[in-house]
C-alpha positions in Angstrom: 74.1 99.4 60.4 72.2 96.4 61.6 73.6 93.8 64.0 73.9 91.3 61.1 75.9 93.7 59.0 78.2 94.4 61.9 78.7 90.7 62.4 79.6 90.3 58.7 82.1 93.2 58.9 84.0 92.2 62.1 86.1 89.3 60.7 87.2 91.5 57.8 88.4 94.5 59.8 92.1 93.5 59.5 91.6 93.1 55.7 90.2 96.6 55.3 93.0 98.0 57.5 95.7 96.3 55.4 94.1 97.5 52.1 94.0 101.0 53.5 97.8 101.1 53.9 98.7 101.1 50.2 95.6 99.9 48.2 97.3 96.7 47.0 95.7 93.3 47.2 98.9 91.3 47.0 100.7 93.3 49.7 97.5 93.1 51.9 97.6 89.3 51.5 101.3 89.2 52.5 100.5 91.4 55.6 97.7 89.0 56.6 99.6 85.9 55.8 97.0 84.5 53.4 97.0 83.8 49.6 96.0 86.7 47.3 93.0 84.8 45.9 91.7 84.5 49.5 91.8 88.3 49.9 90.0 88.9 46.6 87.3 86.3 47.4 86.8 87.8 50.9 86.4 91.3 49.4 83.7 90.1 47.0 81.8 88.3 49.8 82.0 91.4 52.0 80.8 93.7 49.3 77.9 91.4 48.6 76.8 91.3 52.2 77.2 95.0 52.9 75.7 96.1 49.6 78.5 98.5 48.7 81.5 98.5 46.5 84.7 98.8 48.5 87.4 98.6 45.8 87.5 99.7 42.2 89.9 98.9 39.4 92.6 101.5 38.8 94.8 100.6 35.9 96.5 97.3 36.8 95.8 97.9 40.5 92.9 98.9 42.8 91.8 101.9 44.8 89.4 102.2 47.7 86.1 103.6 47.0 84.6 106.6 48.8 82.5 104.2 50.9 85.6 102.2 52.0 87.5 105.4 52.8 84.6 106.6 55.0 84.6 103.2 56.8 88.4 103.1 57.3 88.8 105.4 60.3 86.1 103.5 62.2 87.6 100.2 61.2 90.9 101.3 62.7 89.3 102.6 65.9 87.6 99.2 66.3 90.8 97.4 65.8 92.7 99.5 68.3 89.8 99.0 70.8 90.0 95.3 70.4 93.8 95.3 70.8 93.4 97.4 74.0 90.9 95.0 75.3 93.2 92.0 74.7 96.1 93.9 76.3 94.1 94.6 79.4 93.1 90.9 79.6 96.7 89.8 79.3 97.8 92.3 82.0 95.1 91.1 84.3 96.2 87.5 83.8 99.8 88.3 84.7 99.2 90.8 87.6 98.9 89.4 91.1 97.7 91.5 94.0 99.5 90.7 97.3 98.6 92.0 100.8 101.1 91.4 103.6 101.6 92.2 107.2 103.9 95.2 108.0 106.6 93.0 109.6 107.1 91.1 106.4 108.2 94.2 104.4 111.8 94.0 105.6 112.6 90.4 104.5 110.2 88.0 103.0 108.3 90.3 100.6 111.5 91.9 99.2 112.9 88.4 98.6 109.7 87.4 96.8 109.8 90.5 94.6 113.5 90.0 93.7 112.9 86.3 92.8 109.9 87.1 90.6 111.8 89.9 88.8 114.7 87.6 88.2 112.8 84.4 87.2 109.3 85.5 86.3 109.4 89.0 84.8 106.1 88.3 83.1 104.4 88.5 86.5 103.7 91.9 88.0 103.0 92.1 91.7 100.8 94.8 93.1 101.6 95.2 96.8 99.4 96.3 99.8 100.9 96.5 103.3 99.0 96.8 106.5 97.6 95.1 109.6 96.5 91.5 109.5 92.8 92.2 109.5 93.3 94.8 106.8 95.2 92.3 104.6 92.3 89.8 104.9 89.8 92.6 104.1 91.7 93.4 100.9 91.6 89.7 100.0 87.9 89.3 100.7 87.1 92.5 98.7 88.8 91.1 95.6 91.4 93.9 95.5 94.2 91.4 96.1 94.6 87.7 95.2 96.8 86.7 98.1 97.4 87.7 101.7 100.3 86.7 103.8 99.2 86.8 107.5 99.6 85.0 110.8 97.0 82.8 112.4 94.9 82.6 109.2 93.8 79.0 109.4 91.7 79.5 112.6 90.1 82.8 111.6 89.6 82.7 107.9 87.7 79.5 107.1 86.1 80.8 103.9 89.4 81.0 102.0 92.1 78.5 101.2 95.1 78.6 103.5 98.7 77.3 102.9 101.0 77.2 105.9 104.4 78.7 105.1 106.4 78.6 108.3 106.4 79.1 112.0 108.3 82.2 113.1 109.8 82.1 116.7 109.2 85.3 118.7 111.8 87.1 120.7 111.5 89.5 123.6 113.0 93.0 123.1 114.3 94.6 126.3 116.4 97.7 126.9 120.1 97.4 127.7 120.5 96.9 131.4 117.2 95.1 131.8 117.3 92.0 134.0 116.5 89.8 131.0 119.2 91.2 128.7 121.8 88.8 130.1 119.6 86.1 131.6 120.7 82.6 130.8 117.2 81.6 129.7 114.0 83.6 129.0 110.6 82.0 129.5 107.0 83.2 129.0 106.7 83.4 132.8 109.6 85.9 132.7 107.9 88.3 130.2 104.2 88.2 131.0 104.5 90.1 134.2 106.2 93.1 132.5 104.8 96.3 131.0 104.6 96.0 127.2 104.6 98.2 124.2 102.8 96.4 121.4 100.8 96.8 118.2 97.2 97.9 118.0 94.3 95.4 117.8 93.8 94.1 114.3 97.5 93.3 113.9 98.5 89.6 113.8 101.2 90.1 116.4 98.8 91.6 118.8 96.4 88.6 118.4 99.3 86.2 119.1 100.4 88.2 122.2 96.8 88.1 123.6 96.7 84.4 123.1 99.9 83.8 124.9 98.8 85.9 127.9 95.4 84.2 128.0 97.2 80.8 128.1 99.2 82.1 131.1 96.2 83.6 132.8 97.9 87.0 133.2 96.4 90.3 132.0 98.3 92.2 129.4 99.8 95.4 130.8 100.1 97.9 127.9 102.0 101.1 128.0 101.7 101.9 124.3 99.9 100.6 121.2 101.6 101.3 117.9 101.6 100.6 114.1 105.1 99.3 113.4 107.9 97.3 115.1 110.5 100.0 114.8 108.5 102.5 116.9 108.0 99.8 119.5 111.8 99.1 119.6 112.5 102.8 120.0 110.2 103.0 123.0 111.8 99.9 124.4 115.2 101.6 124.2 113.6 104.6 126.0 112.6 102.3 128.8 108.8 102.6 128.4 108.3 98.8 128.4 109.4 95.6 126.7 108.1 94.1 123.4 107.5 90.7 122.0 107.7 90.2 118.2 109.7 88.6 115.4 113.4 89.0 115.4 114.6 91.9 113.3 118.0 91.8 111.5 119.2 95.2 112.7 117.9 96.1 116.2 118.0 99.7 117.3 120.7 100.9 119.6 119.8 100.4 123.2 117.7 97.3 122.5 118.5 93.6 123.1 116.7 90.8 121.5 116.4 87.5 123.4 114.8 84.2 122.2 111.9 83.0 124.3 112.4 79.4 125.4 108.8 78.2 124.8 107.4 76.6 121.6 104.2 78.5 122.1 106.1 81.8 121.5 105.8 81.7 117.8 103.4 82.8 115.1 102.2 80.7 112.2 102.6 82.5 108.9 100.3 81.5 106.0 99.3 82.6 102.5 95.6 82.9 102.1 93.7 83.0 98.8 90.1 82.7 97.7 88.7 79.3 97.0 87.9 78.3 93.4 89.6 78.8 90.0 92.3 81.4 89.8 94.8 82.7 87.2 97.9 80.5 86.8 100.1 83.5 87.8 98.6 83.4 91.3 99.6 79.7 91.7 103.1 80.6 90.4 103.5 83.3 93.1 102.4 80.8 95.7 104.9 78.3 94.5 107.7 80.8 94.8 106.6 81.7 98.3 106.7 78.0 99.3 110.2 77.7 97.9 111.5 80.8 99.6 110.1 79.8 103.0 111.2 76.2 102.9 114.8 76.9 101.8 
């Protein structure tokens, strides 16, 4: 069939499908929501353009011709394919990919998912968790639409960045450590200690290196890990101290103390690619802003 004949056929696929159900013009018109004369006129036009007879009189009704019956399976395959294409487009419009730093998986991200499930069930969030640099790589590759990371504004100039909040850092020390009961803990108190910290590529490691550089003190590292809970376990074992965000349920043997210095904080932002984006992405950003400002 030529391209012109295909073009003539496409608008009439639902009509042929409806006629194939029970070979009745009036019921086909009801199914399509159009007057019966419109169906009869469309059939005559289509037959003329295709050069074949599609329906024949059968008593007071009609029947599909052999030509129409041969076409019907292909017509229905085409309709299903078109519906599948539309469904995939709708799914893409309502699916938002979100990358986030590991430390956000215990509080902020679960709150976000819960709020979306309650108030925006039409939005499906695909989550990716990892180090800060990995989150930004997922965003740059197009595999996610958003990344929640620290220190984004200074290191990701190609994307758009929305600051969410500043998160104070605490020092985690073992019970019995000199800072566990100190009246006040400053940066000067912690920079001279041996530390257990996250590996390079994590946002917290970058923040720690900046703090030590500002104090002019080298960072003495006893262990580099991938998650805060491991660091806290090693703090409790006496391997070193750790600096990071406060966790709601510290491990036994650990004491969390606030650091009395405004520099001991990390700026958390959501990053997204510049340019047009699906409305669902902006909707997720709006919920993030609400959660972090309440």
